[in-house]
All heavy atoms as an XYZ file, in Angstrom:
811
protein
N      54.364     27.711    -22.393
C      53.111     27.335    -21.761
C      52.980     28.118    -20.461
O      53.896     28.193    -19.669
C      53.145     25.834    -21.486
C      51.863     25.298    -21.025
S      51.974     23.503    -21.235
C      50.663     22.984    -20.267
N      51.816     28.680    -20.238
C      51.610     29.493    -19.042
C      50.776     28.725    -18.019
O      50.094     27.762    -18.332
C      50.918     30.797    -19.414
O      49.635     30.512    -19.924
N      50.847     29.194    -16.803
C      50.060     28.597    -15.732
C      48.617     29.070    -15.829
O      48.346     30.181    -16.293
C      50.645     28.992    -14.368
C      51.937     28.298    -14.056
C      53.139     28.971    -14.144
C      51.934     26.961    -13.677
C      54.330     28.338    -13.856
C      53.123     26.316    -13.383
C      54.326     26.996    -13.475
N      47.672     28.234    -15.385
C      46.273     28.668    -15.416
C      46.049     29.818    -14.453
O      46.710     29.932    -13.428
C      45.493     27.426    -14.989
C      46.474     26.573    -14.271
C      47.830     26.896    -14.852
N      45.106     30.657    -14.811
C      44.764     31.797    -13.978
C      43.558     31.407    -13.121
O      42.437     31.303    -13.623
C      44.440     33.000    -14.860
C      44.393     34.283    -14.073
O      44.703     34.287    -12.895
N      44.021     35.348    -14.742
N      43.787     31.154    -11.852
C      42.729     30.719    -10.945
C      42.217     31.935    -10.174
O      42.984     32.624     -9.513
C      43.246     29.647     -9.965
C      43.760     28.449    -10.761
C      42.152     29.235     -8.989
C      44.447     27.404     -9.929
N      40.914     32.201    -10.270
C      40.379     33.370     -9.563
C      40.396     33.164     -8.053
O      40.346     32.039     -7.559
C      38.940     33.477    -10.076
C      38.602     32.112    -10.553
C      39.896     31.481    -11.009
N      40.460     34.240     -7.323
C      40.438     34.197     -5.865
C      38.990     34.067     -5.413
O      38.203     34.992     -5.540
C      41.075     35.465     -5.291
C      41.136     35.423     -3.782
O      40.943     34.374     -3.183
N      41.414     36.553     -3.176
N      38.652     32.894     -4.900
C      37.284     32.637     -4.453
C      37.316     32.499     -2.940
O      37.933     31.593     -2.400
C      36.726     31.348     -5.085
C      35.325     31.079     -4.593
C      36.768     31.441     -6.589
N      36.657     33.404     -2.273
C      36.568     33.343     -0.816
C      35.098     33.456     -0.419
O      34.616     34.534     -0.081
C      37.384     34.473     -0.154
O      36.953     35.708     -0.705
C      38.861     34.294     -0.393
N      34.370     32.324     -0.495
C      32.947     32.390     -0.156
C      32.744     32.618      1.335
O      33.546     32.204      2.161
C      32.428     31.015     -0.560
C      33.615     30.127     -0.462
C      34.807     30.990     -0.813
N      31.670     33.293      1.645
C      31.320     33.525      3.038
C      30.225     32.529      3.410
O      29.076     32.660      2.990
C      30.810     34.954      3.216
O      30.371     35.140      4.535
N      30.611     31.511      4.161
C      29.670     30.469      4.562
C      29.479     30.562      6.070
O      30.442     30.524      6.824
C      30.196     29.072      4.170
C      30.397     28.996      2.664
C      29.240     27.986      4.649
C      31.056     27.731      2.190
N      28.218     30.677      6.461
C      27.919     30.837      7.879
C      26.920     29.769      8.308
O      25.703     29.973      8.253
C      27.363     32.243      8.131
C      27.156     32.505      9.612
O      27.881     31.904     10.431
O      26.264     33.307      9.944
N      27.445     28.601      8.704
C      26.582     27.542      9.214
C      27.159     27.055     10.535
O      28.363     27.093     10.755
C      26.442     26.367      8.226
C      27.805     25.802      7.823
C      25.673     26.795      6.988
C      27.726     24.600      6.915
N      26.266     26.606     11.392
C      26.739     26.145     12.699
C      26.978     24.633     12.681
O      26.751     23.958     11.682
C      25.776     26.554     13.812
C      24.404     25.916     13.690
O      24.235     24.992     12.868
O      23.500     26.331     14.425
N      27.421     24.117     13.791
C      27.810     22.713     13.919
C      26.648     21.772     13.628
O      26.812     20.758     12.938
C      28.342     22.510     15.342
C      28.901     21.170     15.626
C      29.471     21.194     17.056
N      30.257     20.036     17.306
C      29.747     18.834     17.533
N      28.466     18.658     17.538
N      30.549     17.811     17.747
N      25.471     22.079     14.145
C      24.306     21.235     13.897
C      23.943     21.209     12.416
O      23.545     20.168     11.881
C      23.110     21.707     14.732
C      23.290     21.415     16.214
O      24.086     20.513     16.548
O      22.642     22.094     17.027
N      24.070     22.357     11.758
C      23.796     22.412     10.318
C      24.774     21.529      9.547
O      24.389     20.854      8.590
C      23.878     23.847      9.796
C      22.739     24.717     10.279
O      21.681     24.157     10.640
O      22.901     25.953     10.296
N      26.035     21.534      9.959
C      27.037     20.706      9.293
C      26.680     19.234      9.429
O      26.713     18.474      8.450
C      28.448     20.984      9.869
C      29.445     19.970      9.363
C      28.895     22.388      9.537
N      26.327     18.814     10.622
C      25.963     17.409     10.842
C      24.733     17.042     10.024
O      24.686     15.991      9.384
C      25.756     17.131     12.350
C      27.093     17.256     13.087
C      25.131     15.753     12.581
C      26.995     17.202     14.596
N      23.731     17.917     10.006
C      22.525     17.655      9.216
C      22.834     17.589      7.726
O      22.271     16.760      7.004
C      21.464     18.712      9.501
C      20.846     18.543     10.873
O      20.844     17.453     11.428
N      20.336     19.625     11.428
N      23.727     18.450      7.250
C      24.108     18.412      5.836
C      24.857     17.125      5.494
O      24.658     16.542      4.421
C      24.950     19.630      5.475
C      24.199     20.951      5.389
C      25.181     22.117      5.267
C      23.234     20.938      4.212
N      25.704     16.669      6.399
C      26.404     15.402      6.175
C      25.421     14.237      6.116
O      25.514     13.366      5.231
C      27.442     15.166      7.267
C      28.687     16.040      7.224
C      29.495     15.879      8.513
C      29.537     15.695      6.023
N      24.469     14.218      7.031
C      23.461     13.151      7.026
C      22.593     13.218      5.770
O      22.267     12.186      5.177
C      22.595     13.236      8.286
C      23.303     12.883      9.600
C      22.397     13.186     10.785
C      23.756     11.439      9.603
N      22.248     14.429      5.342
C      21.459     14.584      4.118
C      22.242     14.105      2.899
O      21.677     13.461      2.004
C      21.035     16.039      3.945
N      23.546     14.387      2.879
C      24.345     13.936      1.738
C      24.388     12.416      1.670
O      24.318     11.829      0.590
C      25.757     14.519      1.792
O      26.551     13.871      2.760
N      24.478     11.763      2.821
C      24.459     10.302      2.856
C      23.109      9.795      2.348
O      23.038      8.862      1.544
C      24.743      9.785      4.281
C      26.173     10.133      4.690
C      24.501      8.281      4.375
C      26.466      9.922      6.169
N      22.039     10.427      2.806
C      20.698     10.011      2.390
C      20.516     10.166      0.880
O      19.946      9.284      0.222
C      19.645     10.829      3.131
N      21.014     11.260      0.306
C      20.881     11.455     -1.140
C      21.710     10.443     -1.925
O      21.284      9.963     -2.985
C      21.256     12.884     -1.531
C      20.161     13.869     -1.275
C      20.349     14.926     -0.404
C      18.924     13.753     -1.892
C      19.341     15.840     -0.155
C      17.900     14.654     -1.659
C      18.112     15.704     -0.790
N      22.871     10.094     -1.415
C      23.672      9.069     -2.082
C      22.972      7.718     -2.007
O      22.991      6.954     -2.975
C      25.061      8.985     -1.451
C      25.943     10.171     -1.796
C      27.354     10.014     -1.270
O      28.038      9.076     -1.716
O      27.752     10.827     -0.409
N      22.349      7.421     -0.874
C      21.586      6.176     -0.735
C      20.421      6.159     -1.723
O      20.127      5.119     -2.332
C      21.045      6.037      0.695
C      22.106      5.808      1.746
C      22.598      4.377      1.811
O      22.111      3.525      1.044
O      23.475      4.118      2.635
N      19.747      7.294     -1.877
C      18.648      7.382     -2.829
C      19.143      7.136     -4.250
O      18.498      6.426     -5.036
C      17.977      8.760     -2.723
C      16.761      8.997     -3.602
C      15.652      8.009     -3.282
C      16.273     10.428     -3.429
N      20.292      7.700     -4.573
C      20.878      7.466     -5.889
C      21.182      5.994     -6.113
O      20.920      5.449     -7.197
N      21.727      5.337     -5.097
C      22.000      3.901     -5.210
C      20.705      3.100     -5.392
O      20.665      2.131     -6.154
C      22.746      3.396     -3.980
C      24.219      3.764     -3.890
C      24.803      3.292     -2.557
C      25.003      3.188     -5.043
N      19.661      3.510     -4.707
C      18.374      2.823     -4.850
C      17.875      2.929     -6.288
O      17.353      1.953     -6.849
C      17.344      3.402     -3.885
N      18.056      4.084     -6.897
C      17.634      4.259     -8.296
C      18.469      3.382     -9.231
O      17.935      2.804    -10.191
C      17.739      5.727     -8.701
C      16.640      6.578     -8.148
N      15.348      6.525     -8.620
C      16.638      7.494     -7.170
C      14.599      7.381     -7.943
N      15.358      7.978     -7.047
N      19.761      3.300     -8.961
C      20.627      2.453     -9.787
C      20.208      0.991     -9.667
O      20.099      0.273    -10.670
C      22.109      2.643     -9.394
C      22.575      4.031     -9.821
C      22.982      1.548     -9.997
C      23.931      4.425     -9.273
N      19.961      0.537     -8.441
C      19.557     -0.857     -8.233
C      18.227     -1.134     -8.922
O      18.038     -2.176     -9.564
C      19.496     -1.179     -6.725
C      20.910     -1.164     -6.140
C      18.806     -2.520     -6.470
C      20.967     -1.179     -4.622
N      17.296     -0.192     -8.838
C      16.006     -0.358     -9.511
C      16.182     -0.429    -11.027
O      15.542     -1.240    -11.701
C      15.065      0.787     -9.134
C      13.689      0.588     -9.712
O      13.025     -0.410     -9.421
N      13.248      1.520    -10.553
N      17.059      0.408    -11.565
C      17.308      0.384    -13.009
C      17.894     -0.952    -13.442
O      17.546     -1.484    -14.515
C      18.242      1.533    -13.396
N      18.761     -1.509    -12.626
C      19.345     -2.812    -12.962
C      18.271     -3.899    -12.921
O      18.276     -4.813    -13.755
C      20.494     -3.135    -12.012
C      21.687     -2.222    -12.167
C      22.249     -2.204    -13.572
O      22.624     -3.273    -14.086
O      22.310     -1.104    -14.164
N      17.354     -3.817    -11.965
C      16.259     -4.788    -11.903
C      15.382     -4.675    -13.148
O      14.979     -5.693    -13.737
C      15.428     -4.560    -10.649
N      15.111     -3.449    -13.571
C      14.304     -3.252    -14.774
C      15.035     -3.743    -16.015
O      14.414     -4.238    -16.957
C      13.917     -1.785    -14.917
C      12.869     -1.355    -13.902
C      12.475      0.112    -14.025
O      13.079      0.834    -14.860
O      11.576      0.530    -13.292
N      16.355     -3.625    -16.025
C      17.138     -4.130    -17.150
C      16.957     -5.639    -17.284
O      16.731     -6.152    -18.387
C      18.617     -3.789    -16.947
C      19.503     -4.165    -18.112
C      20.978     -4.013    -17.798
C      21.390     -2.631    -17.398
N      22.848     -2.520    -17.144
N      17.025     -6.331    -16.153
C      16.843     -7.791    -16.187
C      15.418     -8.134    -16.617
O      15.199     -9.021    -17.442
C      17.179     -8.414    -14.819
C      18.682     -8.322    -14.573
C      16.717     -9.872    -14.757
C      19.106     -8.776    -13.198
N      14.437     -7.411    -16.063
C      13.048     -7.664    -16.449
C      12.843     -7.439    -17.943
O      12.109     -8.186    -18.594
C      12.108     -6.758    -15.659
C      11.982     -7.126    -14.205
C      11.123     -6.126    -13.443
O      11.168     -4.933    -13.715
N      10.357     -6.639    -12.498
N      13.501     -6.427    -18.492
C      13.337     -6.125    -19.915
C      13.890     -7.257    -20.782
O      13.234     -7.696    -21.735
C      14.023     -4.808    -20.255
N      15.080     -7.733    -20.460
C      15.690     -8.749    -21.328
C      15.034    -10.119    -21.199
O      15.131    -10.929    -22.117
C      17.220     -8.868    -21.114
C      17.906     -7.587    -21.482
C      17.578     -9.329    -19.743
N      14.351    -10.365    -20.084
C      13.640    -11.650    -19.996
C      12.178    -11.515    -20.426
O      11.448    -12.490    -20.473
C      13.739    -12.285    -18.592
C      13.088    -11.428    -17.521
C      15.176    -12.590    -18.246
C      13.027    -12.087    -16.150
N      11.769    -10.266    -20.728
C      10.437    -10.058    -21.285
C       9.320     -9.908    -20.285
O       8.153    -10.053    -20.639
N       9.636     -9.583    -19.033
C       8.582     -9.426    -18.027
C       8.306     -7.973    -17.672
O       7.448     -7.710    -16.832
C       8.924    -10.200    -16.737
O      10.153     -9.705    -16.215
C       9.039    -11.684    -17.005
N       9.006     -7.043    -18.294
C       8.765     -5.625    -18.041
C       7.760     -5.121    -19.064
O       8.012     -5.179    -20.265
C      10.069     -4.830    -18.128
C      10.004     -3.366    -17.732
C       9.666     -3.229    -16.249
C      11.321     -2.669    -18.010
N       6.590     -4.648    -18.607
C       5.566     -4.200    -19.548
C       6.052     -3.023    -20.408
O       6.850     -2.208    -19.977
C       4.402     -3.750    -18.649
C       4.713     -4.262    -17.292
C       6.184     -4.509    -17.226
N       5.559     -2.969    -21.609
C       5.788     -1.853    -22.540
C       7.239     -1.702    -22.975
O       7.696     -0.608    -23.233
C       5.273     -0.546    -21.939
N       7.973     -2.805    -23.059
C       9.325     -2.744    -23.613
C       9.447     -3.768    -24.723
O       8.874     -4.851    -24.666
C      10.417     -3.035    -22.560
O      10.197     -4.306    -22.000
C      10.453     -1.978    -21.490
N      10.191     -3.380    -25.729
C      10.399     -4.269    -26.864
C      11.796     -4.895    -26.843
O      12.158     -5.607    -27.748
C      10.209     -3.498    -28.176
C       8.808     -2.977    -28.347
S       7.676     -4.362    -28.353
C       6.167     -3.577    -28.764
N      12.578     -4.591    -25.815
C      13.917     -5.150    -25.709
C      13.803     -6.543    -25.107
O      13.162     -6.722    -24.078
C      14.806     -4.260    -24.801
C      16.200     -4.849    -24.676
C      14.844     -2.846    -25.321
N      14.409     -7.496    -25.762
C      14.366     -8.852    -25.228
C      15.573     -9.616    -25.745
O      15.925     -9.518    -26.909
C      13.091     -9.542    -25.655
C      12.852    -10.818    -24.922
C      11.449    -11.310    -25.113
N      11.256    -12.432    -24.207
C      10.204    -13.177    -24.195
N       9.228    -12.945    -25.027
N      10.104    -14.175    -23.355
N      16.209    -10.360    -24.856
C      17.362    -11.147    -25.263
C      16.915    -12.265    -26.195
O      15.878    -12.886    -25.981
C      18.059    -11.720    -24.043
N      17.717    -12.491    -27.228
C      17.380    -13.530    -28.194
C      18.140    -14.833    -27.946
O      17.713    -15.880    -28.414
C      17.688    -13.022    -29.619
C      16.922    -11.761    -29.986
C      15.419    -11.981    -29.988
O      14.936    -12.993    -30.488
N      14.677    -11.046    -29.417
N      19.263    -14.712    -27.219
C      20.077    -15.904    -26.982
C      20.490    -15.968    -25.511
O      20.421    -14.976    -24.787
C      21.361    -15.877    -27.840
O      22.176    -14.797    -27.407
C      21.033    -15.738    -29.315
N      20.956    -17.136    -25.137
C      21.473    -17.316    -23.779
C      22.701    -16.426    -23.570
O      22.889    -15.865    -22.487
C      21.831    -18.798    -23.524
C      20.582    -19.670    -23.558
C      22.571    -18.970    -22.210
C      19.614    -19.421    -22.426
N      23.523    -16.292    -24.590
C      24.719    -15.445    -24.469
C      24.358    -13.999    -24.164
O      25.038    -13.339    -23.389
C      25.567    -15.518    -25.741
C      26.293    -16.851    -25.868
O      26.491    -17.518    -24.828
O      26.649    -17.210    -27.008
N      23.281    -13.504    -24.768
C      22.824    -12.140    -24.473
C      22.361    -12.034    -23.030
O      22.654    -11.052    -22.345
C      21.706    -11.727    -25.437
C      22.166    -11.483    -26.852
C      21.016    -11.164    -27.795
O      19.831    -11.305    -27.379
O      21.286    -10.787    -28.937
N      21.635    -13.031    -22.567
C      21.185    -13.037    -21.170
C      22.371    -13.060    -20.211
O      22.394    -12.337    -19.211
C      20.287    -14.239    -20.889
C      18.860    -14.181    -21.419
C      18.170    -15.528    -21.215
C      18.084    -13.078    -20.749
N      23.358    -13.877    -20.529
C      24.536    -13.967    -19.672
C      25.327    -12.656    -19.672
O      25.857    -12.245    -18.640
C      25.426    -15.135    -20.111
C      24.856    -16.525    -19.850
C      25.750    -17.593    -20.471
C      24.659    -16.775    -18.378
N      25.391    -11.995    -20.820
C      26.103    -10.715    -20.897
C      25.406     -9.660    -20.050
O      26.057     -8.894    -19.323
C      26.207    -10.256    -22.351
N      24.075     -9.615    -20.114
C      23.325     -8.659    -19.293
C      23.495     -9.004    -17.815
O      23.704     -8.124    -16.978
C      21.830     -8.640    -19.684
C      21.007     -7.854    -18.682
C      21.666     -8.062    -21.078
N      23.442    -10.276    -17.491
C      23.612    -10.697    -16.106
C      24.991    -10.289    -15.580
O      25.111     -9.802    -14.451
C      23.426    -12.208    -15.992
C      23.441    -12.667    -14.560
O      22.596    -12.268    -13.778
N      24.421    -13.492    -14.211
N      26.023    -10.462    -16.389
C      27.372    -10.074    -15.976
C      27.468     -8.563    -15.772
O      28.084     -8.093    -14.810
C      28.378    -10.527    -17.031
C      29.816    -10.325    -16.610
C      30.794    -10.899    -17.625
O      30.475    -11.941    -18.231
O      31.853    -10.291    -17.803
N      26.823     -7.811    -16.671
C      26.826     -6.358    -16.542
C      26.105     -5.915    -15.274
O      26.591     -5.044    -14.542
C      26.173     -5.729    -17.783
C      26.134     -4.241    -17.716
O      25.182     -3.677    -17.182
N      27.160     -3.604    -18.239
N      24.958     -6.500    -14.987
C      24.195     -6.169    -13.779
C      24.997     -6.546    -12.535
O      25.065     -5.779    -11.567
C      22.815     -6.864    -13.790
C      22.138     -6.761    -12.435
C      21.937     -6.272    -14.882
N      25.633     -7.700    -12.576
C      26.442     -8.152    -11.441
C      27.567     -7.154    -11.163
O      27.826     -6.796    -10.011
C      27.008     -9.540    -11.733
C      27.675    -10.156    -10.535
O      27.279     -9.911     -9.408
N      28.701    -10.958    -10.776
N      28.222     -6.685    -12.197
C      29.312     -5.713    -12.037
C      28.796     -4.404    -11.444
O      29.413     -3.833    -10.535
C      29.960     -5.456    -13.394
O      30.920     -4.441    -13.301
N      27.661     -3.946    -11.933
C      27.083     -2.699    -11.427
C      26.689     -2.844     -9.961
O      26.924     -1.942     -9.153
C      25.862     -2.284    -12.270
O      26.272     -2.151    -13.632
C      25.266     -0.978    -11.787
N      26.102     -3.972     -9.605
C      25.689     -4.187     -8.221
C      26.897     -4.312     -7.287
O      26.841     -3.871     -6.138
C      24.784     -5.403     -8.104
C      23.400     -5.257     -8.748
C      22.605     -6.549     -8.601
C      22.645     -4.081     -8.179
N      27.987     -4.885     -7.764
C      29.204     -4.932     -6.953
C      29.707     -3.523     -6.661
O      30.113     -3.217     -5.535
C      30.293     -5.728     -7.668
C      30.153     -7.212     -7.557
C      31.333     -7.909     -8.257
C      31.211     -9.398     -8.199
N      32.342    -10.063     -8.886
N      29.678     -2.674     -7.675
C      30.104     -1.289     -7.484
C      29.171     -0.572     -6.512
O      29.623      0.183     -5.650
C      30.150     -0.551     -8.836
O      31.037     -1.256     -9.712
C      30.615      0.874     -8.670
N      27.868     -0.812     -6.642
C      26.905     -0.208     -5.718
C      27.154     -0.688     -4.295
O      27.056      0.100     -3.335
C      25.478     -0.532     -6.154
N      27.495     -1.955     -4.134
C      27.776     -2.498     -2.805
C      29.006     -1.834     -2.196
O      29.021     -1.492     -1.012
C      27.979     -4.010     -2.878
C      28.362     -4.700     -1.574
C      27.269     -4.514     -0.531
C      28.632     -6.163     -1.809
N      30.042     -1.615     -3.004
C      31.243     -0.934     -2.514
C      30.900      0.477     -2.051
O      31.366      0.933     -1.000
C      32.307     -0.884     -3.610
C      32.882     -2.239     -3.955
C      33.795     -2.136     -5.168
C      34.192     -3.507     -5.677
N      34.960     -3.436     -6.921
N      30.080      1.160     -2.835
C      29.659      2.511     -2.454
C      28.845      2.468     -1.170
O      28.997      3.323     -0.300
C      28.830      3.149     -3.593
O      29.601      3.115     -4.794
C      28.451      4.575     -3.267
N      27.998      1.465     -1.045
C      27.190      1.301      0.166
C      28.072      1.128      1.392
O      27.806      1.690      2.453
C      26.264      0.094      0.006
C      25.423     -0.211      1.215
C      24.421      0.874      1.520
O      23.824      1.421      0.632
N      24.237      1.174      2.783
N      29.145      0.364      1.252
C      30.061      0.162      2.374
C      30.734      1.481      2.764
O      30.868      1.794      3.954
C      31.106     -0.896      2.018
C      30.510     -2.287      1.888
S      31.617     -3.499      1.153
C      32.957     -3.511      2.291
N      31.133      2.267      1.778
C      31.741      3.570      2.075
C      30.742      4.498      2.763
O      31.097      5.240      3.679
C      32.273      4.211      0.801
C      33.487      3.520      0.182
C      33.825      4.159     -1.163
C      34.676      3.571      1.107
N      29.488      4.442      2.326
C      28.468      5.269      2.968
C      28.241      4.829      4.412
O      27.983      5.665      5.280
C      27.151      5.202      2.183
C      27.145      5.949      0.860
C      25.839      5.670      0.114
C      27.351      7.429      1.067
N      28.334      3.540      4.661
C      28.196      3.047      6.034
C      29.312      3.612      6.914
O      29.068      4.076      8.026
C      28.231      1.510      6.057
C      28.137      0.920      7.438
C      26.790      1.151      8.093
O      25.772      1.223      7.415
N      26.775      1.271      9.397
N      30.550      3.608      6.407
C      31.665      4.193      7.156
C      31.442      5.683      7.391
O      31.695      6.207      8.475
C      32.993      3.991      6.414
C      33.456      2.559      6.375
C      34.027      2.055      5.219
C      33.330      1.721      7.474
C      34.470      0.739      5.166
C      33.764      0.409      7.428
C      34.335     -0.083      6.267
N      30.956      6.363      6.357
C      30.701      7.800      6.474
C      29.636      8.061      7.543
O      29.785      8.960      8.373
C      30.248      8.349      5.112
C      30.066      9.823      5.039
C      29.689     10.231      3.605
C      29.433     11.700      3.460
N      29.049     12.077      2.090
N      28.572      7.270      7.532
C      27.506      7.425      8.522
C      28.034      7.173      9.927
O      27.738      7.932     10.856
C      26.352      6.477      8.210
C      25.188      6.490      9.201
C      24.526      7.854      9.250
C      24.182      5.405      8.860
N      28.828      6.122     10.090
C      29.391      5.835     11.407
C      30.270      6.984     11.890
O      30.241      7.351     13.065
C      30.183      4.529     11.363
C      29.308      3.299     11.219
C      30.095      2.033     10.928
O      31.342      2.082     10.859
O      29.453      0.979     10.762
N      31.058      7.556     10.982
C      31.902      8.691     11.353
C      31.070      9.895     11.779
O      31.395     10.578     12.754
C      32.833      9.085     10.202
C      33.936      8.067      9.976
O      34.169      7.233     10.873
O      34.564      8.110      8.896
N      29.990     10.155     11.068
C      29.133     11.292     11.422
C      28.467     11.046     12.769
O      28.396     11.942     13.614
C      28.076     11.559     10.321
C      27.047     12.577     10.787
C      28.747     12.037      9.044
N      28.013      9.819     12.985
C      27.352      9.516     14.259
C      28.323      9.522     15.431
O      27.915      9.684     16.576
C      26.635      8.165     14.171
C      25.456      8.115     13.198
C      24.872      6.704     13.144
C      24.393      9.128     13.554
N      29.617      9.349     15.144
C      30.624      9.367     16.210
C      31.128     10.771     16.542
O      31.977     10.927     17.421
C      31.826      8.497     15.822
C      31.523      7.015     15.944
O      30.533      6.667     16.619
O      32.274      6.207     15.360
N      30.607     11.773     15.873
C      31.026     13.139     16.177
C      30.596     13.450     17.612
O      29.419     13.308     17.956
C      30.410     14.162     15.199
C      30.953     13.928     13.800
C      30.687     15.597     15.651
C      30.284     14.771     12.723
N      31.530     13.835     18.449
C      31.163     14.079     19.849
C      30.243     15.295     19.962
O      30.295     16.207     19.128
C      32.506     14.333     20.542
C      33.445     14.690     19.467
C      32.956     14.073     18.207
N      29.417     15.308     20.998
C      28.537     16.474     21.181
C      29.335     17.725     21.442
O      30.472     17.670     21.923
C      27.666     16.087     22.378
C      28.319     14.920     23.003
C      29.238     14.302     22.017
N      28.734     18.833     21.111
C      29.405     20.124     21.321
C      29.606     20.379     22.805
O      28.732     20.068     23.630
C      28.585     21.242     20.701
N      30.747     20.919     23.132
C      31.040     21.290     24.516
C      30.496     22.693     24.730
O      30.822     23.613     23.995
C      32.563     21.263     24.781
C      32.865     21.709     26.194
C      33.121     19.889     24.494
N      29.612     22.857     25.726
C      29.048     24.191     25.949
C      30.146     25.191     26.345
O      31.074     24.866     27.077
C      28.044     23.987     27.080
C      28.216     22.612     27.580
C      29.119     21.870     26.653
N      30.016     26.383     25.832
C      30.954     27.435     26.155
C      30.593     28.044     27.503
O      29.435     28.403     27.731
C      30.902     28.538     25.073
O      31.027     27.924     23.797
C      31.991     29.561     25.267
N      31.559     28.152     28.414
C      31.221     28.735     29.728
C      30.890     30.216     29.570
O      31.405     30.896     28.686
C      32.512     28.536     30.528
C      33.594     28.300     29.529
C      32.953     27.758     28.313
N      30.015     30.712     30.422
C      29.644     32.128     30.327
C      30.838     33.031     30.630
O      31.712     32.690     31.422
C      28.540     32.292     31.376
C      28.656     31.088     32.269
C      29.348     30.022     31.502
N      30.851     34.162     29.971
C      31.926     35.135     30.178
C      31.809     35.758     31.572
O      30.719     35.997     32.077
C      31.877     36.225     29.117
N      32.938     36.028     32.162
C      32.937     36.631     33.503
C      32.852     38.124     33.454
O      33.219     38.860     32.702
C      34.189     36.202     34.274
C      34.268     34.707     34.551
C      35.605     34.397     35.215
C      33.141     34.264     35.424
């Protein structure tokens, strides 16, 4: 068995400190948007199985089906909440980045 052949990748990335902070904040915002979509999908799932979502033919036939969907939604929302907590820590860390120290002029 041979070792994998990993190519030498040396990208040239030229961004400044402010760009890095803005990219970190944007990444948090996009993750929050993704969580919002997941939460909305779970709400629509519940609406579908109880028959209040227009234009859907999916509907729970028994209490056991309703309970199974409820348990599934609960599990998904718990995972979303955990992710939300991690994003909060990430945001706090980004906001705690100290301001840049100005470089003194050359003599």
